[in-house]
N, C-alpha and C positions, 0 to 999 in steps of 0.2 A: 632470513627470507624463507617463506613457505612456498612450496611448489607442489603441483599436482601433475600426475601423468595418467594418460589413458592409453591402454593397449587394445589394439584390434587384432583379432586372429584372422587376418585376411585370407590365409590359406584355407581355413575351414569355410569361410564365407564364399570363397571362389568355388570350392567343391560343391557347396549347396546350390550355388547358381548354375553350375554345370549340370546338376541333376534335374533342374526344373524343366527344360525342354522335353525330356523323356517322360517325366511325370505328366506333363500337359498332354502329350500325344497319347499316352496310355489312358488317361482319364477321358479324353475326347472320344476315344474309341469305345470305352465303356458307356459313356453318355449316349453315343449314337446307337449302340446296341440296344440300350434300354428304350430309346425312342423308336427304334425299328420294331421291337416287340409290341409296343403300344400300337403302332401303325398297322401291323399285320392283324392283331386281334380286332382292332376297330373295323378294318375292311371286311374281315370274315364275318363279324357280327352284322355288318350292313347287308351282306348277302343273305344271311339267315333271317333278317327282319324285313326284307324287301319283297315280300310276296305280292303276287297279283292274283286276280280271280283265276287266270289261266294256271298259275303255279299251284294254287290250292286244288284245282280240278285235276291237275297232273299228279299231285301227291295222292289223291284219293284213289286213283287207278294204278298206283304203284310206279308211275313214270318218274316222278321226282323222288329222290332218295332221302331228302331231308326237308326241313322247313324253308320258307322263303324261296329263293331261286337256286336251291341246291338240287340240281337234277343229277348230273353225273359226278359232280365234285371237281370238274376240270377248272372252273373259275376259282373256286374256293382253294384248291390245292396249288393253283398258280401263284397265289399271293405269297410274296417273300420280301426280304430286304437284304441288302449287303452294305457293308461299311468299307469304304475305300479310304485308306489312310496313307499319308506320306509324311515327310518330315515337317511340312508347314501347313498342310491342309487335311482335314478329315471330313468326309462327305458321306451322308446317308442317302441311299437310293432305295425306294420301296414302291411296290405296286404289283402288277401282274408280270412277274419276272420269269417264272418257270413255265415253259411251253405256252406262251401267249397266243391267243387266237383272235382273229379280227372282230368277232362278235363281242368280245369283252369290252372293247371301246364303246360299242353301241349301248350295251347294257349298262355300262358305267356312266355314260353320259359325257364322255370326254369331249365330244364336239358340241355338246348342247348344255350349257350351264343352266338352262331354264328348268331342267328336271324331268324332261320326257323326250321320247323319240317317236317318230311316226311309224307305227306298226301297221304294215299293209296286209298282215295275215290275221286270220281269226280261226279259233279252234272249232272243230265240228263235234257236236254233242249228241248224245242219244236222245231220241224223242220219248223213250220210255221213262228213264230215270234221270236224265240230264247230265249223265256222266260223260267225260271226255272220251271220244272214240280213238282207238289206236290202229295204226297200220299193221300189216303183217310182220314188218321188221321190228315192231315194238315202239316205234316213234309215234308222236301225236298226229292225228289227222287234222290237217289245217288246209285252208284255201285262201286265196287272195280275196280281199274285199272287192265288192263290185264297183265298177266305174272309177277305178283309181282311188277309192276311198282309203281312209286310214283311221286308226284310233291312237290317240296319244297314250303311250305306255310309260309309266313312271320309271326313271332310271335309278340305279342303285346308289350312286353318289358316294361310294366308299372312299375314294381318294380324298374328296372334300371333307368327309366326316373324320377321316384319319388326321387331316391337317388341323381340324378344330380340336380333336382330342389331344394332339401334340401341344397345341397352343395352350390348352387348359392345364396340362401337366408341366409346362416349362418352368413356371415360378418355383414349384416344389423341387424339380430336378436341378435347376440352376443352384438353388440353395444347397442341396445335397452335394453336388460336385464341387462347388466352391469350398465347402468344408473339407471334402476329401483331398483336394489339391493343397489347401493350406496345411492340413495335418501331415500329409506326405512330404511337403516341402520343408516343414519344420523338423521332421525326423531325418531328413537327408544328411548323410555324413560326408 
């Protein structure tokens, strides 16, 4: 009579299985960190690309310190992300996290998905050369529009753009992190 036997090293298999939750947690954190960097970069680029006629005029007179809506850098520098990780859940939070100010929501368009907000102010420009006039304290000279009027001003939409950029990168990143998890799981002892 011929017989065959198969041996399973269950001890090694159990050690590998024990290592998997920690591997998954670490890779989920790394995955979230990478997504956070994409989100921050996308939002900052949205600020730099979202110029208006007013922001162009403000830059010409030295009021805006950079392109787009980069006046003082407060909005730009406020953009950040954090990864919150526990034993069963990893979460990415991004947006205007550092020293947020109320006007960020208006400029972002958080309450208005249509892409603009009602701007009741208008800049005051020189009659000589058309340049934006400044107050004594260095701020722009503005006044309310007459008779309750307003002009729709385009919003930055940085959060929405960041979500689109994350969605675009997800297939590549999922493939990358699946491979990393598989490789690390196979090497676990």
